[in-house]
N, C-alpha and C positions, 0 to 999 in steps of 0.2 A: 127623340121625343117618345114618350110612352103612349101607346095606344090604349086609352082608358076603355074603349068599347069592348075590347077583348077581355080586360080585367073584370068587368062587370058580369060577363057571362060565365066566368069560371065558377066552379062549385067548390065550396070549402066545407069541411066537417069539423066539429068540435072533438075533443079527446073522448068525451062520452059517447058520441056517435060512432067513432072508429072502434072503441072498445066493444060496443054492442054488435057492430057488423062482424068483427073478427072473433067474437065470443071470448074475449079476454078481459082481465080487470083493467080499470082505469089506470092504476099505477103501472101496469105493464106498458101501456101506450106511452105514458109519461116517461118511463125509463128509456124507451126506444128514442123518444125525442131528445132527451138529455144526453144519450150516448151517440147522437147524430146518425142513428140507423134509419130514422124516419124524419124526413124534412118537414118542418112546420114553420109557421109564421106567427109571431106574437103580436096580438092586437090588445094593447093595454095589459091586463092581467091574464088574458085568455090566449090559448094557443089555437091556431086553425091549421088544418091539414088540407092541402089542395087535392082534389080528386085524382089528378094525374100523378101526383107524388105518391099517393096511397097505392094506386095501381102499379106503379113501378116497384114500390116496396114489396108488394105481394108477388110480383113476377120474379123477384130474386129468389123466391122459394123459401119455404119454412119461415115466413115472416122475417126476411132479412138475415137468415143464418144466425139466429140468436144463440 
């Protein structure tokens, strides 16, 4: 069974927010998602990136060895 209490407390970012944080273009973040370098979750027509997934992506160095 899924523990929904943990899911509610998780922080998610939009592509726009990630692009601003990393100082890259929106399209760059979108390409990372499409190439599966950055894990994301699709909610309707929007993508959301979990905070922990973004941190792991950045830890890999040079934004996922692009």
